[in-house]
N, C-alpha and C positions, 0 to 999 in steps of 0.2 A: 287621448281617449279614443278607443276603438269604436267603430260604428255599431257593433253588436252590443256593446255595453250601454248604449243609449236606448235600447229597447226596454221599456219598463216591464218589470215582472208582472205587474197588474194587467197589462195588455195580453201577455201570454196566458195568464190565469183566466182572464175573461174569455179569450178565444177557446181555451180548453173547456171551459164551462159550456160555451155555446156548442162546441163539438159534442160534448156529452149529452146535451139536451137534444140535439138533432139525432144522435145515435139512439137515444131512448125513444124518440118519436118513431124512428125506423123500426126498432126492435118491438116495442109494445103496440105500435099502430099497424104494423104490416107483417113482420117476421113471425111473431107469435100467432096472430090470427091466421096467417097462411099455414102454419104448422097445424093449428087446430082444425082448419078446413080440410087439409089434404093428408095430414099425417107425415108430411115430408118438409124438409127445410128448403129455403130458397138457395139458389146456387151461390149467392154472394157470401155465404158463411162457410163454404168448403175451403178451409185454409190450406189444405194439402192439394187442392186442385181437383179437377174432374176431367172426364174425357167426353168425346162426342156422343157416346152411348148415353151418358147421364143427361146431356142436353136433349137428346132425342126422347128420353123418358119424360123429361120435364115438358117438352113440347106436346107430347101426347096427353099428359096430365092436364095441362092448361087448355088443350082443345076440348077436353071432356068436362072441365069444371070452370064455368064462367065466373063464379065468385073469386076463385083463386087467380084467374087471369086478370080480373079487375083489380084485385089487391096488388098483384105484382106490377101492373102498369101504373097504378096510383103511387106506389113506392118510388118508381123510377122518375116520375114527373113531379114528385113531392120532395121528400127529404133527400133522396139521392141526386136531386138536381143541384143541391147546394153543399152537401157534405164533402165531396171530393175537394172542392175549392177551399172550404174551411179547414179541412184536415191538412191539406198540402201547405196552406199558409201557416198553420200551427207548427208543422214540422220544420218549415223554413225559418220561422222566427226563433224556434228553440235552437236550431243550428247556428243562426246568426248570434244569438245570445251567448252560446258556448264558444263562439269564435274559433272555428277549426283552424288550426295553424300550428305553429311550433315545430316540433321535430318528430320524426319516426325513426327508430333505430339509430339515434344520435345524428341524424341527418335532417336538415330543414325540409319541410314539406314544400313541394313545388306549387307555386300559385295556381297553375292550371289544375292541379289535383284538388285544391281548395274550391275552385270554381265548379269542378265536377261534382264535388260533395254537395254544393248548393243546388245543383241541377237535379239531384235525385228526388227531392220532394215534388218537383214539377213532373218528373217521370211518373211518380205515383199518381198524381192528379190526372194526367193524361190517360194513363192506363185504366184508372177507375172510371173516368168518363167514357172511355172506349168500351169498357165492359158493360156499362149501363146502356149505351147506344146499341151495342151488339145484342144485348139481351132483348131490348125492345124490338129490334129487327128480327132476331131469330125466333122470338115467340109471337111475332105479329103475323107470320104467314105470308109475307110478301115475296116478290121474285128474288130478293137477296137473302131470304131466310136461311137457306142452306149454307151460303158463304159466311154469314154472321155466326151460325152455329159452329162452323169449323174454327172461326177466329176466337170465339168466346173463351174456350179453355186457356188459350195462350195469353189472352189479355188478363185473365184472372191470375195466372202464374206470374206475369210481369208485375201486376199490382202488388201481390204479396211479396215478391222478391225485392222490389224497390222499397216497400215498407220495412222489410227485415233489414235491408242495408241501412236505411235511415235510423232505425232503432239501434243497430249495432254502432253506427258512427256516433249517435247521440250518447250512448252509454260510454263509449271510449273517451270522447272528449269531456264528458262529465267527470269521469274518473281521473283523467289527466288534470282537469281543472281543480278538482278537490285535492289532488296530490300536491299541486303547485301552491295552493293556499296553505296547506299544512306546512310545507317547507318555508313559506314566507312568515309564518307565525312563530317559528322557533328561533 
């Protein structure tokens, strides 16, 4: 029996439901009110990334609008404090359940590559936390605000790149697993 097969599907389902609940809390408790208050979206939802100019505009907006500033801060010390860890754990458990391994182009996968695949959800979690911390610092106006503002777009790109890699790997191994099940049934 493989270690991944011992992860009950109900645990993954429960973790996915918790992630959806925290995401709903973030969206309806902070993102939607922020958009209503300012007419703009929070930088966390820029999937394609953004640049330092966008960060500068957000800094000016938050400096002029105390309600928006409080909403953003509350989001980062509220649901965004737990969501990266929950979602990284979900990605890792799904990968473990799918048991990346087997072969690629008729050659067995190197065990180091499998470990590297398992590291990607952690990279996502660290990048998301880094983005959150950089946002708090960049929008807080301290001595490190400019450095955090420069770092922020890169952390967001790293977060979404690692998430995309996770989703691609999950899809690949889910398809391979389904193909192997079909071959076993015939």
